[in-house]
C-alpha positions, 0 to 999 in steps of 0.5 A: 872191303871199304876201300875196294868198294868205295869207287863202285859206290860213288860211280853215279848210277843214279845220275846215269839213269836220271832223265829230264824231259823238256817241252816248250810251248810258245804261242803268241797271239797279239795283245792277249794272255795265252793260257796253256798247260805247258805239260811235261811228263817225266818218267825217271827211274832213278834218283835226281843227280845230286848236282841238280837237286834242290832241298828235299825231305829227309829220307825216312828211317827204316826202323821195325814197327814196334821199335824206336820212333825214329832211328839214324838212316841205314849205314855202315862204318859208323862210330859209336860209344857209350858216353858215361858222363851224359848217360847215352850212346853216341853215334857219328857218321858212317857211309850209306845211301841218301845221307842228305836225301835226293838219292845221293850216296856218301858219308854222314856227318850227323850226331845221334844219341840213344837214351831210354831205348829212343834215338834222337838226332842232335844238331850241334853248331860245330861238328866233325866233317863227314867221316867214314871208319873213324875210331871212337871211345869214351875217356873217363879221365876227361869225361869226354867222347873221343873221335879220331881218324876216318875217311874225311869225305867233305869232298866226296869224290876225294873221300876215299883218298883223304884219311884224317888224323884229327882228334875231336872230343865230344861233351854235353852235346858239343863237338870240339876239334883239338889242335895237337902237336903229335898224332897218329898218321892219318888212318881209317878203322883203327881199333880204339878202346879205354885201358886202365893200365895206361890211364887212357885210351889205346889205339892199334893199327888201322889202314894208315898213311905210312903203314907197314903193309901197303898196296902202293897207294900211299896207305897201308895197314899199320901195326903201331900202338898209341895211347891218348892220355890227358889230351896227348897222343903218345906212340908206345915202344913195347917189348917183344912181338906185336900183332901183324898189321891190320885194320877193321879188327875188334878190340876191348878191355876185359876188367876181369883179365886186366887185359886189352884184347885184340881180335881178327881184322884185315891184313891189307886192302886186297880181298885175295889176302886172307883175314885174321883170326888171331887173339892178342892180349896187351898186358904188363907192357907187351902184346902176347899171342893168346890164341887157342885151338878153338876160336871164331873164324877169320873175319873183319868188321865185326861187333866187338866189346866187353859186356858187363852183364856177361863178364865176357867180351862179345863178338858178333858178325863180321865178313867171312874169309872169302868176302862173299857172306856176312856172319851172324854167330855170337862168340864170348871171350873169357880169359883168352878162351872163346865160346860160341853161344847158341842164342834163341834169337840173333840179329841178321848177319852183318859186317861193318857194324857197331857194338858198345857196351853200357856198363851202367845199364848192363847190356850192349847195343849193336846198330846197323852195318852191311848185310850183303856181300861187299862183292854183290852187284849192288850193296846198298840194299843190305845196309841196316839201321836196326838196333839190338841189345845184348845181355845175359846171353840173349839178343833182343831187338830194341823196342820190339818182340824180337826175343822169346823165352827158351822153348819148352815147358814153362809156367805163367801167370798175369800180374794185375798190378803190373799189367803184364804176364810173367813167365818162369822158364826151365832155362835154355832147353831144360838147363838148370841155369837160373839166369834169365829164367823170368820173362815179361810179356806186355804189349805183344813183346817178350822181355827178359828180366835180368837176374838179381845180384848175388845172392840170387833172389829168384826161383831156380829154373824149373818146370811144372811148378804151381803158379797163379795170381793171388788177387787178394794179396796182389802178387803172383805165387809159385810153388814147387816144380821140378828141374830137368837135371840129366841125372833125374828130377829134383823136386822143389817144395819152396814158395815164392812171390813175384811183386813189383817186378822182382822175386822174393822167397817166402818161408810159411810155417807149413809146407805142402811137400815137394811136388811137381805138376800141381796146379793153382788158381785164385778162388774168388768165391772162397777168397784164397789161392788154391793149389791142387794135386801134383806128384812127388816123393813127399806130396801130401794131401789133395787141396791146399789154400794160401791165405797170404802168409801160410799154406793150409790143407783143405778138407774135401767132401763130395764127389771127390776124385779118385785118390790114385795119382793126384796128377794131371789135374787142370784148374781155372776159376769160372768167374761167370758161374762162380766156382773153380773148374777142375778137369782130369783124365780119368782111368775109368768109363764115363756114363755115355762115353766109350773108353776113358773120358775127361772128368769135370768137377766144380769146387767150392768151399772144399765141396766137389761136384761132378759136372761130367756130361754124357755128351760133347766131352773133350778126349781124355787127354793129359798134358793139356792146357786150361785157362779162364778166358775173361774176354769171351767168358769161357773156360778154354782147353787146348791140346794134350796127348793120349795114347801116343797121339798129340792134339790141337783141339780147342774146347770151351766150357760154359754154364756147365757144358763143353763145346768144341770150337772149330778154329783154323789155323790152330797151333801145332799139336802140343802138351804142357804149354803155358796158358793164361789170360793177358788182361793187358793185351786182352786175349788168352796167351799161350807159349811153348810146350812139347811136340812129338818125339824125334828119337832124341827127345820131344820137340820143343816149341817156342812159339807164342799165340793169342786166343780171342773171339774163338780164333787163334793168332800166331804172335811169334814167330812173327814176320815184321817189315820195317815199312808196310809200303815202299817205293820200287828201289827202296829197301824194306827190312824183314825180321822174323821173330822165333824161338829156337826149339831144340836148336837153330831153326831154318828160314824160307821166304816166299812171295817176295817181290822181284829183286828180293831173294830168300836166305836162311836168315831171320833178318832179310833186306829186300829191295823190290824192283817191281810195283805191286801188293805182295804177301810175304811169308816165312816158314820157320823149320825147327829141328825135329820136323815141326815148323810154323809160318808167318806172313806180312803184307807189303805194298810196293809203289812205283817210283815217283813220277811227275805226270804233269808240270803245267802253267796257267799261262806260258806266254804273258806280258810283264805285270801279269801272273801265271800259276805253276802246278805239279801233279805227281804219280807213284811214290809215297807222299807226302811230297816235297817240291823245289823249284829252280830257274824261276823268273825274277820276282817269283819265289819258290816255295814247297808247294805243288801249286806256285803263283808266279808274277815276274818282274823282268821279261825273257824266256825262262826254263823253270825246273821242278823236283818232287821228292817223296818220303823215301827220298825218291825224286822225279823232275821236269821243266817248262818254258815261260815267255814273259813279254814286255808290259802292255801300255794302255791307250793314252799312255803311248809315247811314254817310256814303258815300265821295267826298262822295256822298250816300246814295240814298233807301231804299237804291235807286239815286238815279235809281229812288228819285227816280222813286218819290218823284215818284210818291208826290207825284203820288198825294198831290196827286191825292188833294187834288184829289178831297177830296170823295170821301173814300172814294177819298181814304182808299183812295189814302192807304192804297195810297200808305202800303202802297207806301212800306212795300213799298219800305222792306222792300227795304232793311231798317228802318234805311235813312235816310228822307232821300232826299238831294240828287237829281243 
């Protein structure tokens, strides 16, 4: 729980570990500038204590590599909502490491907005204090964001004892505090949402002053219900029962049910008290328990909001009932009934997170939270700052390739106008659900397209359709295919085009008939899109051409393939040789080949030519993939199966001949994978397919590969790190991107740095404790026994340390200059520098070499702090000895500048003082032996001679007053 762990988080371990080494060098030869290093070596393993920190560089964000350019720092218990007036998400405050840099911990008081997929920090002139666990919601009546309560952490040491009851509003980038005659009692993490039944916001519960279920601390969970309407708080008196007191609960309004729903949360502030998993609805002026036998587990701190695209309340994450493991399950609440979703991709498990829907955008955004157990030794490593979107039952990491189409057989083609690859999937694991069937691949990233409004103008989910880009007409054409209905296939005979980012159905005068497993390509030689083969109940004709408005059968002449089974053709246009290449596994013996073979033809103007050679033929596979590789200028064949054996061989066809390409690694053996050339990314792109049978059906593949320059590269599953190089003790987030073939995969990480442990999660927080270069790998195991592996390189640098802090001179007279120089090892640059304790006249600057000309004498302990880009700091100090100014000959007897007194006999003050003390000692010694007059006279004479000698060193006009010693 937040309150339970707060004291641990503010214990100041960084302060205890910080150490400062001070070395003083003092050398005083007479009348000379002293040069020296003044070197100080510092081996701090922690961050500089906040009490001694100087301004530092801001802590860098930890976003995913292909995500937004910047993001709020990692945090939990922040406040977020959708600002419909300004059309962006607003985020404020929360708790996390280094909110102000320098390694301190505490609350944030920053304001961020997310618009068009990009985070930007605002800097309003006035803003709320640092708040943890404040409630936030948008009020459409006033077109303002409303913020209430939370821990006020203006004084960090009193943060957890200082709950707030202040109401703030935010509009057009401006924060304004409200002075109200009545407010709910101070409280933390209450539930707040807009409810049109009351014409304003509704607040429930929270950890509050004067609550009903307490622990003797003056704070307790509350069960009161309040409204905020037109700037006024009103406590409601509702009929009937009400939900038990709680905090950290989820609450959202469902417009379809016209009800405000409340779920789960914590009963009190004790980890020994079970959490809640009850569901309540506020409607018609009363709360009603609408719990069902099947509901999410007991949890608190979950993401919870209504998502308009799904017409359901979505719940994600939370902490489990024993407070030792965060959750990553996704649930939907529709009409009071819960359903757990199995998504192909999910964010890493977390709690104390924020999740907000944007009705006008049609998706919700999840941000940050804590991915580690709150009872772990150190929870900071688990704080997150990743952003995820949820729409149409799918999660996608904001701006990254963290989502993938449903696994299995798909069809795809490259759209040259839009410069992106379009994929039409068979739906989730072969379902006939049309929603979300179209995916876009561009820039190494898959993105689902939202389904069009009713009536649906999109092909229903299907497989084995003919799909190709029509270069003449500038769109992708799709024909036929089959559904994956459990009671038998449904053949399609419809024609669709994909243009300008959307589908539209075409109604040609002629129809090739219902069929599946047909293939298509654009025949640049003949200037039309060619469709070939297929099988079905009414399939007629071998070859058809699309002229932009209608289908026409193409008469075939020459070495026409056998008419038996116009199936399992594969087709590609060879742009170098200028003809369509067609392949098919033949049930016949080819010349010079033992057994069946794979036949190869060219097709130009309806004329077939048999190109089958007697040597170097691919095996007679079926279900293989074939495409033109425009980058390498060859036709590429991959995979397939024959006689129960799966293949992952790669063959290339060029100048009428086949040759096998030895590539390692190669994708797993498979059949019916989608393959096309992605001109935007410059490689051949392959997705999905089917693997070996497991007894319950084939294995579904959801991985993405590219092929270029004769080599395969696995794109998804991929392993990405938030930072390629970090310091020891800085958290790096690892994210595995993978489809879910046939079910939920498992994850096993290896090669992790010390301090990081593998978890069966797609997202992993890693806080290294030892420097080095590490190759981190993740093995993704799919149901059915297949697996895929991805890896990433991570460099971990030692914590920054000041190797030397030097002064060009450490002892010098006024009017002279020294230069301070700092050398830093470890850490990650660029470094920032801050100086403390400089002599008057010296001005600090963010530089590693600082000139310094003092204007007052004295001993000065100068400190320097160096901070790297991650906020990791190291510090050191040295002593400067500034003596009075040296008076040139001819100016003796005149007052010294800068208020300094003349030294005795023209000598440096320190040496003169030594001589005076020596004379006094001789005089005292002489008085002690007064009886021995001869010795006394001799000592007096020797003392007088010594004084005369000293006077002669600086001339007869030297003042005799030694002045004040210093």
